[in-house]
C-alpha positions in Angstrom: 0.0 0.0 0.0 2.8 2.4 0.8 4.3 1.7 -2.6 1.0 2.6 -4.2 0.9 6.0 -2.4 4.5 6.7 -3.1 4.0 6.0 -6.9 0.9 8.1 -7.0 2.7 11.0 -5.3 5.5 10.6 -7.8 3.2 10.8 -10.7 1.4 13.9 -9.3 4.7 15.6 -8.8 6.0 15.0 -12.3 2.8 16.1 -13.9 2.5 19.2 -11.7 6.1 20.1 -12.4 5.5 19.4 -16.1 2.4 21.6 -16.1 4.1 24.5 -14.3 7.2 24.1 -16.5 5.0 24.2 -19.7 3.2 27.3 -18.5 6.4 29.1 -17.9 8.9 27.6 -20.4 6.4 26.3 -23.0 8.1 24.3 -25.8 11.3 23.4 -24.0 9.4 21.3 -21.5 7.1 19.7 -24.1 10.1 18.2 -25.8 10.2 15.9 -22.7 6.8 14.4 -23.6 8.2 11.0 -24.8 10.2 10.7 -21.5 7.0 11.5 -19.6 5.0 8.8 -21.4 7.8 6.2 -20.8 8.1 7.0 -17.1 4.3 7.0 -16.7 4.1 3.6 -18.4 6.8 2.1 -16.2 5.2 3.3 -13.0 1.7 2.2 -14.2 2.6 -1.3 -15.3 4.7 -1.9 -12.2 1.4 -2.1 -10.4 -0.4 -4.3 -13.0 -1.4 -7.7 -11.6 -1.4 -10.7 -13.9 1.3 -10.6 -16.6 -0.3 -13.4 -18.6 0.1 -14.2 -22.3 -3.2 -12.4 -22.9 -1.8 -9.3 -21.3 1.3 -9.5 -23.4 -0.8 -10.0 -26.5 -3.0 -7.0 -25.6 0.1 -4.8 -25.2 1.7 -5.8 -28.4 -1.6 -5.5 -30.4 -2.4 -2.0 -29.1 1.2 -0.8 -29.5 1.6 -2.0 -33.1 -2.0 -1.3 -34.2 -1.8 2.2 -32.7 1.4 2.9 -34.6 0.2 1.6 -37.9 -3.1 3.3 -37.6 -1.3 6.6 -37.3 1.0 5.7 -40.3 -2.1 4.9 -42.4 -3.7 8.1 -41.1 -1.0 10.5 -42.2 -0.4 8.6 -45.5 -4.0 8.5 -46.6 -6.0 11.1 -44.6 -8.9 8.6 -44.7 -8.9 7.5 -41.1 -8.6 10.5 -38.8 -8.4 13.3 -41.5 -5.4 14.9 -43.1 -2.6 15.7 -40.7 1.1 15.4 -40.0 3.3 15.2 -37.0 5.6 17.8 -35.5 8.8 17.1 -33.5 7.9 17.2 -29.8 6.7 13.6 -29.7 10.3 12.5 -30.3 12.0 10.1 -32.8 10.0 9.2 -35.9 9.8 6.1 -38.1 8.0 6.6 -41.4 7.1 10.1 -40.2 5.2 8.7 -37.2 6.6 9.2 -33.6 7.5 5.8 -32.2 6.0 6.8 -28.9 2.5 7.2 -30.3 1.6 3.5 -29.9 2.4 3.8 -26.2 0.0 6.7 -26.0 -2.8 4.5 -27.4 -1.8 1.8 -24.9 -1.8 4.0 -21.8 -5.1 5.6 -22.6 -6.7 2.3 -23.5 -5.4 0.5 -20.4 -6.4 3.3 -18.0 -9.9 3.9 -19.4 -10.6 0.2 -19.6 -9.5 -0.3 -16.0 -11.6 2.6 -14.8 -14.6 1.7 -16.8 -14.4 -2.0 -15.7 -14.4 -1.0 -12.1 -17.2 1.6 -12.4 -19.4 -1.0 -14.0 -18.3 -4.0 -11.9 -21.9 -4.5 -10.6 -23.0 -5.4 -14.2 -20.2 -8.0 -14.8 -22.7 -10.8 -15.2 -24.8 -9.0 -17.7 -24.7 -10.1 -21.4 -23.9 -6.5 -22.5 -21.1 -6.0 -19.9 -18.2 -6.2 -22.4 -19.8 -3.8 -24.9 -20.9 -1.4 -22.2 -17.5 -1.2 -20.6 -15.9 -0.7 -24.0 -18.3 2.0 -24.9 -17.8 3.9 -21.7 -14.0 3.5 -21.9 -14.0 4.7 -25.6 -16.0 7.8 -24.6 -13.3 8.5 -22.0 -10.5 8.1 -24.5 -12.2 10.5 -27.0 -12.8 13.0 -24.2 -9.1 13.0 -23.3 -8.2 13.3 -27.0 -10.5 16.3 -27.4 -8.5 18.3 -24.9 -5.2 17.1 -26.3 -6.3 18.3 -29.8 -6.9 21.8 -28.6 -3.2 22.4 -27.8 -1.5 19.8 -30.1 -0.4 22.4 -32.8 0.8 24.9 -30.2 3.1 22.3 -28.7 4.3 20.9 -32.0 2.6 17.5 -31.6 0.7 17.4 -34.8 -1.1 19.7 -37.3 -4.3 19.5 -39.3 -4.1 20.6 -42.9 -5.5 24.0 -43.7 -8.6 22.7 -45.4 -10.1 22.0 -41.9 -11.6 24.7 -39.7 -10.3 23.2 -36.5 -10.2 19.4 -35.7 -12.3 17.3 -38.2 -15.2 15.4 -36.7 -13.9 12.4 -38.5 -11.0 12.3 -36.1 -13.3 11.8 -33.1 -15.4 9.2 -34.8 -12.3 7.2 -35.8 -10.8 7.6 -32.3 -14.1 6.3 -30.8 -14.2 3.3 -33.1 -10.6 2.1 -32.6 -10.7 3.0 -28.9 -13.7 0.7 -28.6 -11.9 -2.1 -30.3 -8.8 -1.8 -28.1 -11.0 -1.6 -24.9 -13.1 -4.5 -26.0 -9.9 -6.5 -26.4 -9.0 -5.6 -22.8 -12.3 -6.9 -21.5 -12.5 -10.0 -23.6 -9.0 -11.0 -22.6 -10.2 -10.7 -19.0 -7.3 -8.5 -17.9 -7.0 -7.5 -14.3 -8.5 -4.0 -14.0 -7.5 -3.3 -10.3 -4.4 -1.2 -11.0 -4.5 1.5 -8.4 -2.6 4.0 -10.6 -4.9 3.7 -13.6 -7.5 6.2 -12.5 -4.8 8.5 -11.1 -2.8 8.6 -14.4 -6.0 9.1 -16.4 -7.1 12.1 -14.3 -3.6 13.6 -14.4 -3.4 13.4 -18.2 -6.9 14.9 -18.5 -6.3 17.7 -16.0 -2.9 18.5 -17.6 -4.4 19.2 -21.1 -7.6 20.8 -19.8 -5.6 23.4 -17.9 -3.4 24.1 -20.9 -6.4 24.5 -23.1 -8.1 26.9 -20.7 -4.9 28.9 -20.3 -4.0 29.2 -24.0 -7.1 28.9 -26.1 
């Protein structure tokens, strides 16, 4: 239990420092985004219970599919809309930041964990898997909405000039693929009782909500 509290405090500190640093030093701090995601993933998965073959399969599928979805997205413009990546998400392969698959994984894992626990009373209902996946997908799209508001400012990614803001297509695609990843989490019966999942999800949401309110 003490480890859980210490890890939660650590995450709160690094996100608070990151937020304050971003408010005062802007782009310089945002260049550390890949490091932040890696550290967050290490802390989060340290508290995962049940490193089964199903969990490993889930991680690999979401990491790889998340990356290739983004690659197909920037190449065709037919999935999320027409966009391209900046440089603050770190090293790129095929013009896609390698860290982007980890972002999909963290959001999917955290929202699935939170949704599963919120709807635990309905676990024996036939619609449990679909309901949990739908709620988790809505959470993922909600977080993405706030990230989208500041993404160009912090050189994450840019939508092409033909759009007046973020295309609705982006959110529908995010919802669809989020649902698929979250459904996989539920059907693989992965353990959802990671104490850091809700904390990390809230921290990420608050981080981008505050930036949006401050700068848009």
